[in-house]
A tleap script that builds the chain and sets N, CA, C and O, in Angstrom:
source leaprc.protein.ff14SB
mol = sequence {
  NALA ARG LEU ALA ALA LEU ALA ARG THR LYS
  GLY GLU GLY CYS PHE ALA TYR ALA ALA PRO
  GLU MET PHE PRO PRO PRO PRO PHE LEU GLU
  SER ALA ALA LYS LEU SER PRO VAL GLN GLU
  GLN THR THR LYS VAL ASP SER PHE SER PHE
  GLY ILE LEU LEU CYS GLU LEU MET MET GLU
  GLU GLU PRO ASP GLY ASP ALA ARG LYS LYS
  MET GLN GLN ILE GLU ALA PHE ASN ARG LYS
  TRP PRO ARG PHE ARG ALA ILE VAL THR ALA
  CYS VAL ARG ASP ASP PRO ALA GLU ARG PRO
  SER MET ASP ALA ILE ILE SER LYS ILE SER
  LEU CGLN
}
set mol.1.N position { 13.213 9.333 168.395 }
set mol.1.CA position { 14.583 9.110 167.982 }
set mol.1.C position { 15.546 9.851 168.899 }
set mol.1.O position { 16.570 9.303 169.306 }
set mol.2.N position { 15.218 11.087 169.220 }
set mol.2.CA position { 16.092 11.868 170.097 }
set mol.2.C position { 16.151 11.238 171.483 }
set mol.2.O position { 17.216 11.189 172.099 }
set mol.3.N position { 14.996 10.750 171.980 }
set mol.3.CA position { 14.941 10.103 173.289 }
set mol.3.C position { 15.811 8.858 173.304 }
set mol.3.O position { 16.520 8.618 174.281 }
set mol.4.N position { 15.774 8.065 172.248 }
set mol.4.CA position { 16.574 6.840 172.177 }
set mol.4.C position { 18.057 7.161 172.280 }
set mol.4.O position { 18.804 6.423 172.922 }
set mol.5.N position { 18.489 8.235 171.665 }
set mol.5.CA position { 19.903 8.610 171.717 }
set mol.5.C position { 20.304 9.015 173.133 }
set mol.5.O position { 21.425 8.739 173.559 }
set mol.6.N position { 19.419 9.651 173.851 }
set mol.6.CA position { 19.710 10.084 175.214 }
set mol.6.C position { 19.579 8.956 176.222 }
set mol.6.O position { 20.247 8.970 177.255 }
set mol.7.N position { 18.733 7.986 175.936 }
set mol.7.CA position { 18.399 6.957 176.907 }
set mol.7.C position { 19.345 5.769 176.903 }
set mol.7.O position { 19.249 4.923 177.792 }
set mol.8.N position { 20.233 5.672 175.965 }
set mol.8.CA position { 21.110 4.505 175.848 }
set mol.8.C position { 21.953 4.350 177.105 }
set mol.8.O position { 22.693 5.259 177.482 }
set mol.9.N position { 21.839 3.206 177.745 }
set mol.9.CA position { 22.606 2.925 178.949 }
set mol.9.C position { 24.021 2.517 178.591 }
set mol.9.O position { 24.239 1.802 177.612 }
set mol.10.N position { 24.969 2.964 179.371 }
set mol.10.CA position { 26.360 2.578 179.154 }
set mol.10.C position { 26.877 1.957 180.448 }
set mol.10.O position { 26.888 2.608 181.493 }
set mol.11.N position { 27.297 0.718 180.378 }
set mol.11.CA position { 27.851 0.043 181.546 }
set mol.11.C position { 26.782 -0.427 182.506 }
set mol.11.O position { 25.598 -0.123 182.366 }
set mol.12.N position { 27.242 -1.177 183.481 }
set mol.12.CA position { 26.323 -1.724 184.470 }
set mol.12.C position { 26.089 -0.711 185.582 }
set mol.12.O position { 26.992 0.029 185.972 }
set mol.13.N position { 24.867 -0.694 186.080 }
set mol.13.CA position { 24.531 0.185 187.179 }
set mol.13.C position { 24.317 -0.620 188.444 }
set mol.13.O position { 24.970 -1.640 188.662 }
set mol.14.N position { 23.422 -0.165 189.256 }
set mol.14.CA position { 23.101 -0.821 190.518 }
set mol.14.C position { 22.434 -2.176 190.255 }
set mol.14.O position { 21.533 -2.277 189.422 }
set mol.15.N position { 22.872 -3.194 190.955 }
set mol.15.CA position { 22.359 -4.550 190.747 }
set mol.15.C position { 20.846 -4.626 190.889 }
set mol.15.O position { 20.192 -5.339 190.128 }
set mol.16.N position { 20.278 -3.901 191.851 }
set mol.16.CA position { 18.837 -3.976 192.093 }
set mol.16.C position { 18.010 -3.526 190.893 }
set mol.16.O position { 16.863 -3.948 190.750 }
set mol.17.N position { 18.562 -2.685 190.035 }
set mol.17.CA position { 17.844 -2.179 188.867 }
set mol.17.C position { 18.263 -2.883 187.575 }
set mol.17.O position { 17.690 -2.629 186.515 }
set mol.18.N position { 19.242 -3.749 187.661 }
set mol.18.CA position { 19.839 -4.345 186.465 }
set mol.18.C position { 18.965 -5.430 185.851 }
set mol.18.O position { 18.383 -6.259 186.551 }
set mol.19.N position { 18.890 -5.400 184.545 }
set mol.19.CA position { 18.146 -6.414 183.788 }
set mol.19.C position { 18.908 -7.737 183.838 }
set mol.19.O position { 20.133 -7.746 183.961 }
set mol.20.N position { 18.188 -8.846 183.744 }
set mol.20.CA position { 18.847 -10.159 183.851 }
set mol.20.C position { 19.928 -10.398 182.812 }
set mol.20.O position { 20.893 -11.112 183.087 }
set mol.21.N position { 19.794 -9.823 181.635 }
set mol.21.CA position { 20.793 -10.076 180.591 }
set mol.21.C position { 22.129 -9.393 180.868 }
set mol.21.O position { 23.100 -9.613 180.145 }
set mol.22.N position { 22.182 -8.577 181.898 }
set mol.22.CA position { 23.417 -7.874 182.237 }
set mol.22.C position { 24.431 -8.790 182.936 }
set mol.22.O position { 25.602 -8.435 183.069 }
set mol.23.N position { 23.985 -9.949 183.373 }
set mol.23.CA position { 24.840 -10.837 184.150 }
set mol.23.C position { 24.823 -12.233 183.552 }
set mol.23.O position { 23.813 -12.652 182.987 }
set mol.24.N position { 25.927 -12.955 183.670 }
set mol.24.CA position { 25.931 -14.316 183.150 }
set mol.24.C position { 24.994 -15.197 183.966 }
set mol.24.O position { 24.768 -14.933 185.147 }
set mol.25.N position { 24.440 -16.253 183.341 }
set mol.25.CA position { 23.547 -17.141 184.089 }
set mol.25.C position { 24.334 -17.897 185.159 }
set mol.25.O position { 25.506 -18.215 184.957 }
set mol.26.N position { 23.698 -18.186 186.292 }
set mol.26.CA position { 24.411 -18.932 187.333 }
set mol.26.C position { 24.767 -20.331 186.832 }
set mol.26.O position { 23.975 -20.949 186.121 }
set mol.27.N position { 25.929 -20.828 187.188 }
set mol.27.CA position { 26.386 -22.116 186.663 }
set mol.27.C position { 25.530 -23.299 187.089 }
set mol.27.O position { 25.571 -24.344 186.441 }
set mol.28.N position { 24.749 -23.164 188.169 }
set mol.28.CA position { 23.945 -24.291 188.634 }
set mol.28.C position { 22.686 -24.512 187.794 }
set mol.28.O position { 22.032 -25.546 187.936 }
set mol.29.N position { 22.334 -23.566 186.925 }
set mol.29.CA position { 21.169 -23.749 186.061 }
set mol.29.C position { 21.485 -24.761 184.978 }
set mol.29.O position { 22.541 -24.702 184.349 }
set mol.30.N position { 20.574 -25.680 184.766 }
set mol.30.CA position { 20.773 -26.691 183.722 }
set mol.30.C position { 20.915 -26.048 182.349 }
set mol.30.O position { 21.663 -26.532 181.500 }
set mol.31.N position { 20.197 -24.968 182.144 }
set mol.31.CA position { 20.210 -24.308 180.839 }
set mol.31.C position { 21.388 -23.348 180.670 }
set mol.31.O position { 21.540 -22.750 179.604 }
set mol.32.N position { 22.218 -23.189 181.692 }
set mol.32.CA position { 23.305 -22.204 181.642 }
set mol.32.C position { 24.262 -22.457 180.482 }
set mol.32.O position { 24.775 -21.510 179.885 }
set mol.33.N position { 24.504 -23.705 180.163 }
set mol.33.CA position { 25.442 -24.019 179.079 }
set mol.33.C position { 24.909 -23.541 177.730 }
set mol.33.O position { 25.688 -23.269 176.817 }
set mol.34.N position { 23.579 -23.436 177.601 }
set mol.34.CA position { 22.962 -23.023 176.346 }
set mol.34.C position { 22.873 -21.503 176.220 }
set mol.34.O position { 22.694 -20.979 175.120 }
set mol.35.N position { 22.996 -20.805 177.329 }
set mol.35.CA position { 22.827 -19.356 177.328 }
set mol.35.C position { 24.154 -18.652 177.080 }
set mol.35.O position { 25.214 -19.144 177.466 }
set mol.36.N position { 24.083 -17.506 176.436 }
set mol.36.CA position { 25.295 -16.725 176.233 }
set mol.36.C position { 25.702 -16.099 177.563 }
set mol.36.O position { 24.840 -15.831 178.400 }
set mol.37.N position { 26.989 -15.861 177.775 }
set mol.37.CA position { 27.449 -15.335 179.055 }
set mol.37.C position { 26.767 -14.023 179.443 }
set mol.37.O position { 26.127 -13.947 180.491 }
set mol.38.N position { 26.897 -13.008 178.622 }
set mol.38.CA position { 26.234 -11.726 178.866 }
set mol.38.C position { 25.771 -11.225 177.510 }
set mol.38.O position { 26.556 -11.142 176.567 }
set mol.39.N position { 24.485 -10.890 177.418 }
set mol.39.CA position { 23.944 -10.431 176.144 }
set mol.39.C position { 24.347 -8.985 175.885 }
set mol.39.O position { 24.679 -8.243 176.808 }
set mol.40.N position { 24.311 -8.604 174.626 }
set mol.40.CA position { 24.616 -7.223 174.280 }
set mol.40.C position { 23.536 -6.308 174.846 }
set mol.40.O position { 22.349 -6.635 174.828 }
set mol.41.N position { 23.967 -5.176 175.340 }
set mol.41.CA position { 23.023 -4.204 175.900 }
set mol.41.C position { 22.206 -3.549 174.808 }
set mol.41.O position { 22.710 -3.211 173.737 }
set mol.42.N position { 20.932 -3.379 175.109 }
set mol.42.CA position { 20.057 -2.577 174.259 }
set mol.42.C position { 19.337 -1.593 175.164 }
set mol.42.O position { 19.525 -1.612 176.380 }
set mol.43.N position { 18.525 -0.744 174.586 }
set mol.43.CA position { 17.756 0.205 175.401 }
set mol.43.C position { 16.714 -0.525 176.250 }
set mol.43.O position { 16.101 0.084 177.126 }
set mol.44.N position { 16.507 -1.811 176.003 }
set mol.44.CA position { 15.538 -2.570 176.795 }
set mol.44.C position { 16.014 -2.779 178.235 }
set mol.44.O position { 15.201 -3.090 179.106 }
set mol.45.N position { 17.313 -2.615 178.503 }
set mol.45.CA position { 17.773 -2.666 179.893 }
set mol.45.C position { 17.204 -1.471 180.649 }
set mol.45.O position { 16.940 -1.556 181.849 }
set mol.46.N position { 17.016 -0.353 179.943 }
set mol.46.CA position { 16.421 0.833 180.563 }
set mol.46.C position { 14.937 0.602 180.869 }
set mol.46.O position { 14.424 1.082 181.881 }
set mol.47.N position { 14.263 -0.126 179.999 }
set mol.47.CA position { 12.853 -0.457 180.245 }
set mol.47.C position { 12.733 -1.283 181.518 }
set mol.47.O position { 11.852 -1.039 182.343 }
set mol.48.N position { 13.626 -2.268 181.678 }
set mol.48.CA position { 13.613 -3.102 182.884 }
set mol.48.C position { 13.835 -2.240 184.119 }
set mol.48.O position { 13.090 -2.334 185.094 }
set mol.49.N position { 14.861 -1.401 184.072 }
set mol.49.CA position { 15.180 -0.535 185.217 }
set mol.49.C position { 14.025 0.405 185.537 }
set mol.49.O position { 13.744 0.669 186.706 }
set mol.50.N position { 13.356 0.909 184.509 }
set mol.50.CA position { 12.215 1.791 184.734 }
set mol.50.C position { 11.101 1.058 185.479 }
set mol.50.O position { 10.481 1.619 186.381 }
set mol.51.N position { 10.850 -0.195 185.101 }
set mol.51.CA position { 9.820 -0.978 185.797 }
set mol.51.C position { 10.139 -1.135 187.272 }
set mol.51.O position { 9.254 -1.018 188.119 }
set mol.52.N position { 11.399 -1.400 187.582 }
set mol.52.CA position { 11.811 -1.529 188.978 }
set mol.52.C position { 11.710 -0.185 189.684 }
set mol.52.O position { 11.247 -0.112 190.822 }
set mol.53.N position { 12.143 0.878 189.014 }
set mol.53.CA position { 12.085 2.225 189.594 }
set mol.53.C position { 10.641 2.651 189.852 }
set mol.53.O position { 10.356 3.259 190.884 }
set mol.54.N position { 9.735 2.345 188.939 }
set mol.54.CA position { 8.324 2.687 189.131 }
set mol.54.C position { 7.776 1.993 190.375 }
set mol.54.O position { 7.035 2.597 191.151 }
set mol.55.N position { 8.139 0.732 190.562 }
set mol.55.CA position { 7.731 0.015 191.779 }
set mol.55.C position { 8.268 0.717 193.019 }
set mol.55.O position { 7.545 0.921 193.993 }
set mol.56.N position { 9.531 1.079 192.971 }
set mol.56.CA position { 10.155 1.731 194.118 }
set mol.56.C position { 9.452 3.042 194.468 }
set mol.56.O position { 9.173 3.307 195.638 }
set mol.57.N position { 9.172 3.844 193.473 }
set mol.57.CA position { 8.528 5.134 193.715 }
set mol.57.C position { 7.115 4.981 194.272 }
set mol.57.O position { 6.738 5.664 195.224 }
set mol.58.N position { 6.349 4.093 193.679 }
set mol.58.CA position { 4.952 3.942 194.090 }
set mol.58.C position { 4.812 3.210 195.425 }
set mol.58.O position { 3.885 3.485 196.188 }
set mol.59.N position { 5.720 2.284 195.710 }
set mol.59.CA position { 5.648 1.515 196.957 }
set mol.59.C position { 6.433 2.182 198.083 }
set mol.59.O position { 6.329 1.782 199.242 }
set mol.60.N position { 7.230 3.215 197.728 }
set mol.60.CA position { 8.086 3.903 198.693 }
set mol.60.C position { 8.984 2.899 199.407 }
set mol.60.O position { 9.137 2.927 200.628 }
set mol.61.N position { 9.573 2.010 198.607 }
set mol.61.CA position { 10.428 0.959 199.134 }
set mol.61.C position { 11.548 0.713 198.131 }
set mol.61.O position { 11.303 0.584 196.932 }
set mol.62.N position { 12.771 0.650 198.629 }
set mol.62.CA position { 13.898 0.407 197.725 }
set mol.62.C position { 13.826 -1.006 197.166 }
set mol.62.O position { 13.390 -1.930 197.853 }
set mol.63.N position { 14.253 -1.173 195.918 }
set mol.63.CA position { 14.247 -2.522 195.343 }
set mol.63.C position { 15.323 -3.373 196.001 }
set mol.63.O position { 16.341 -2.864 196.471 }
set mol.64.N position { 15.083 -4.647 196.024 }
set mol.64.CA position { 16.043 -5.580 196.600 }
set mol.64.C position { 16.870 -6.186 195.486 }
set mol.64.O position { 16.331 -6.497 194.424 }
set mol.65.N position { 18.160 -6.360 195.699 }
set mol.65.CA position { 19.024 -6.958 194.700 }
set mol.65.C position { 18.771 -8.439 194.490 }
set mol.65.O position { 19.104 -8.982 193.437 }
set mol.66.N position { 18.185 -9.098 195.478 }
set mol.66.CA position { 17.877 -10.521 195.362 }
set mol.66.C position { 16.716 -10.701 194.387 }
set mol.66.O position { 15.657 -10.101 194.570 }
set mol.67.N position { 16.903 -11.516 193.360 }
set mol.67.CA position { 15.901 -11.680 192.298 }
set mol.67.C position { 14.549 -12.145 192.839 }
set mol.67.O position { 13.507 -11.662 192.396 }
set mol.68.N position { 14.558 -13.072 193.786 }
set mol.68.CA position { 13.293 -13.581 194.337 }
set mol.68.C position { 12.542 -12.481 195.086 }
set mol.68.O position { 11.331 -12.327 194.927 }
set mol.69.N position { 13.270 -11.721 195.904 }
set mol.69.CA position { 12.639 -10.621 196.645 }
set mol.69.C position { 12.161 -9.537 195.696 }
set mol.69.O position { 11.117 -8.923 195.917 }
set mol.70.N position { 12.938 -9.301 194.627 }
set mol.70.CA position { 12.551 -8.299 193.637 }
set mol.70.C position { 11.204 -8.672 193.018 }
set mol.70.O position { 10.341 -7.811 192.841 }
set mol.71.N position { 11.025 -9.952 192.688 }
set mol.71.CA position { 9.766 -10.394 192.093 }
set mol.71.C position { 8.617 -10.290 193.104 }
set mol.71.O position { 7.488 -9.986 192.719 }
set mol.72.N position { 8.889 -10.537 194.381 }
set mol.72.CA position { 7.864 -10.376 195.414 }
set mol.72.C position { 7.441 -8.915 195.528 }
set mol.72.O position { 6.259 -8.624 195.713 }
set mol.73.N position { 8.396 -8.000 195.418 }
set mol.73.CA position { 8.080 -6.576 195.459 }
set mol.73.C position { 7.210 -6.188 194.263 }
set mol.73.O position { 6.280 -5.395 194.404 }
set mol.74.N position { 7.506 -6.740 193.103 }
set mol.74.CA position { 6.723 -6.437 191.907 }
set mol.74.C position { 5.304 -6.971 192.055 }
set mol.74.O position { 4.348 -6.293 191.676 }
set mol.75.N position { 5.153 -8.173 192.598 }
set mol.75.CA position { 3.818 -8.736 192.818 }
set mol.75.C position { 3.016 -7.874 193.794 }
set mol.75.O position { 1.825 -7.642 193.584 }
set mol.76.N position { 3.663 -7.399 194.859 }
set mol.76.CA position { 2.985 -6.522 195.822 }
set mol.76.C position { 2.570 -5.223 195.155 }
set mol.76.O position { 1.472 -4.721 195.395 }
set mol.77.N position { 3.447 -4.673 194.313 }
set mol.77.CA position { 3.128 -3.460 193.572 }
set mol.77.C position { 1.906 -3.678 192.690 }
set mol.77.O position { 0.999 -2.846 192.666 }
set mol.78.N position { 1.877 -4.790 191.966 }
set mol.78.CA position { 0.763 -5.071 191.057 }
set mol.78.C position { -0.565 -5.180 191.797 }
set mol.78.O position { -1.610 -4.811 191.260 }
set mol.79.N position { -0.527 -5.683 193.020 }
set mol.79.CA position { -1.769 -5.762 193.812 }
set mol.79.C position { -2.205 -4.366 194.278 }
set mol.79.O position { -3.397 -4.057 194.289 }
set mol.80.N position { -1.243 -3.535 194.659 }
set mol.80.CA position { -1.555 -2.209 195.194 }
set mol.80.C position { -1.892 -1.207 194.098 }
set mol.80.O position { -2.733 -0.332 194.303 }
set mol.81.N position { -1.250 -1.320 192.942 }
set mol.81.CA position { -1.419 -0.361 191.854 }
set mol.81.C position { -1.822 -1.093 190.574 }
set mol.81.O position { -1.039 -1.130 189.624 }
set mol.82.N position { -3.008 -1.668 190.523 }
set mol.82.CA position { -3.393 -2.477 189.353 }
set mol.82.C position { -3.400 -1.706 188.039 }
set mol.82.O position { -3.222 -2.304 186.978 }
set mol.83.N position { -3.596 -0.414 188.084 }
set mol.83.CA position { -3.660 0.342 186.826 }
set mol.83.C position { -2.300 0.380 186.106 }
set mol.83.O position { -2.246 0.582 184.893 }
set mol.84.N position { -1.219 0.188 186.846 }
set mol.84.CA position { 0.111 0.160 186.247 }
set mol.84.C position { 0.643 -1.259 186.065 }
set mol.84.O position { 1.779 -1.452 185.633 }
set mol.85.N position { -0.172 -2.234 186.392 }
set mol.85.CA position { 0.264 -3.624 186.362 }
set mol.85.C position { 0.821 -4.052 185.000 }
set mol.85.O position { 1.893 -4.654 184.929 }
set mol.86.N position { 0.101 -3.745 183.928 }
set mol.86.CA position { 0.533 -4.166 182.594 }
set mol.86.C position { 1.872 -3.541 182.215 }
set mol.86.O position { 2.709 -4.190 181.587 }
set mol.87.N position { 2.068 -2.290 182.593 }
set mol.87.CA position { 3.318 -1.597 182.257 }
set mol.87.C position { 4.491 -2.240 182.989 }
set mol.87.O position { 5.508 -2.568 182.379 }
set mol.88.N position { 4.343 -2.418 184.307 }
set mol.88.CA position { 5.437 -2.983 185.096 }
set mol.88.C position { 5.713 -4.422 184.673 }
set mol.88.O position { 6.869 -4.814 184.515 }
set mol.89.N position { 4.667 -5.200 184.491 }
set mol.89.CA position { 4.845 -6.598 184.085 }
set mol.89.C position { 5.592 -6.686 182.759 }
set mol.89.O position { 6.469 -7.534 182.595 }
set mol.90.N position { 5.253 -5.819 181.819 }
set mol.90.CA position { 5.936 -5.818 180.522 }
set mol.90.C position { 7.394 -5.369 180.673 }
set mol.90.O position { 8.279 -5.914 180.014 }
set mol.91.N position { 7.642 -4.398 181.518 }
set mol.91.CA position { 9.004 -3.868 181.689 }
set mol.91.C position { 9.964 -4.885 182.283 }
set mol.91.O position { 11.144 -4.889 181.934 }
set mol.92.N position { 9.495 -5.731 183.157 }
set mol.92.CA position { 10.403 -6.636 183.881 }
set mol.92.C position { 10.430 -8.045 183.295 }
set mol.92.O position { 10.868 -8.982 183.963 }
set mol.93.N position { 9.976 -8.204 182.079 }
set mol.93.CA position { 10.070 -9.518 181.433 }
set mol.93.C position { 11.535 -9.921 181.289 }
set mol.93.O position { 12.406 -9.081 181.066 }
set mol.94.N position { 11.787 -11.221 181.421 }
set mol.94.CA position { 13.161 -11.725 181.311 }
set mol.94.C position { 13.740 -11.515 179.920 }
set mol.94.O position { 14.918 -11.186 179.784 }
set mol.95.N position { 12.926 -11.703 178.885 }
set mol.95.CA position { 13.404 -11.584 177.508 }
set mol.95.C position { 13.338 -10.120 177.080 }
set mol.95.O position { 12.249 -9.549 177.018 }
set mol.96.N position { 14.485 -9.501 176.784 }
set mol.96.CA position { 14.477 -8.087 176.398 }
set mol.96.C position { 13.633 -7.804 175.159 }
set mol.96.O position { 13.081 -6.712 175.025 }
set mol.97.N position { 13.528 -8.759 174.267 }
set mol.97.CA position { 12.731 -8.556 173.049 }
set mol.97.C position { 11.249 -8.397 173.365 }
set mol.97.O position { 10.503 -7.831 172.566 }
set mol.98.N position { 10.819 -8.887 174.518 }
set mol.98.CA position { 9.413 -8.800 174.919 }
set mol.98.C position { 9.106 -7.535 175.716 }
set mol.98.O position { 7.939 -7.247 175.982 }
set mol.99.N position { 10.121 -6.786 176.097 }
set mol.99.CA position { 9.904 -5.552 176.858 }
set mol.99.C position { 9.542 -4.410 175.917 }
set mol.99.O position { 10.014 -4.367 174.781 }
set mol.100.N position { 8.704 -3.482 176.384 }
set mol.100.CA position { 8.360 -2.327 175.546 }
set mol.100.C position { 9.519 -1.338 175.484 }
set mol.100.O position { 10.390 -1.316 176.353 }
set mol.101.N position { 9.505 -0.533 174.447 }
set mol.101.CA position { 10.477 0.555 174.353 }
set mol.101.C position { 10.067 1.653 175.329 }
set mol.101.O position { 8.929 1.673 175.799 }
set mol.102.N position { 10.973 2.549 175.631 }
set mol.102.CA position { 10.625 3.662 176.514 }
set mol.102.C position { 9.573 4.553 175.866 }
set mol.102.O position { 8.729 5.107 176.571 }
set mol.103.N position { 9.599 4.707 174.553 }
set mol.103.CA position { 8.564 5.487 173.870 }
set mol.103.C position { 7.190 4.869 174.103 }
set mol.103.O position { 6.223 5.586 174.360 }
set mol.104.N position { 7.096 3.532 174.015 }
set mol.104.CA position { 5.821 2.845 174.237 }
set mol.104.C position { 5.377 2.988 175.692 }
set mol.104.O position { 4.190 3.162 175.965 }
set mol.105.N position { 6.303 2.918 176.600 }
set mol.105.CA position { 5.967 3.076 178.027 }
set mol.105.C position { 5.416 4.473 178.289 }
set mol.105.O position { 4.398 4.629 178.964 }
set mol.106.N position { 6.087 5.481 177.758 }
set mol.106.CA position { 5.615 6.869 177.937 }
set mol.106.C position { 4.222 7.044 177.360 }
set mol.106.O position { 3.376 7.697 177.970 }
set mol.107.N position { 3.979 6.475 176.209 }
set mol.107.CA position { 2.633 6.562 175.595 }
set mol.107.C position { 1.583 5.925 176.486 }
set mol.107.O position { 0.512 6.497 176.689 }
set mol.108.N position { 1.880 4.737 177.025 }
set mol.108.CA position { 0.921 4.058 177.892 }
set mol.108.C position { 0.651 4.833 179.162 }
set mol.108.O position { -0.498 4.929 179.594 }
set mol.109.N position { 1.690 5.389 179.770 }
set mol.109.CA position { 1.501 6.164 180.982 }
set mol.109.C position { 0.695 7.419 180.697 }
set mol.109.O position { -0.150 7.809 181.503 }
set mol.110.N position { 0.943 8.049 179.570 }
set mol.110.CA position { 0.225 9.269 179.188 }
set mol.110.C position { -1.263 9.014 178.999 }
set mol.110.O position { -2.087 9.895 179.245 }
set mol.111.N position { -1.605 7.809 178.563 }
set mol.111.CA position { -3.005 7.460 178.332 }
set mol.111.C position { -3.729 7.134 179.632 }
set mol.111.O position { -4.959 7.146 179.665 }
set mol.112.N position { -3.000 6.845 180.696 }
set mol.112.CA position { -3.628 6.451 181.953 }
set mol.112.C position { -3.872 7.662 182.749 }
set mol.112.O position { -4.398 7.575 183.858 }
savepdb mol mol.pdb
quit
C-alpha cells in the first residue's frame, strides 16, 4: 500500500518509456474511432515503463521512441535474457489491465 502511494505517476514522461494509453490512437487506425482519446492513468503505466527500463538496463541500450523499434528491442532482450522474459512481456502488454502491479513484479524478481 505504501509503495502504491509513492509509485503513482503524475503527467507524461519521456515518450520512449510511455505506455500506449498515454497517447491518443493514431487517426489512420480503423479502430481509432472506437478507442477513447487518452485513458485515465493508473499505476500500470509505471509497470510498462519498468519493463522498458529493465530492457534498457540489461541490454545497455536506450529505448527507442518508435513503437516498432521498441518492440524489436524487447524481442532482442527476451532472446538474451530469457529468465526475465515473462516479466518484461507482461509489463509491456498493450492493455493496462493485463499488466502486473509493481508489487507483483517485485515478488517475481525476488523469486528469480
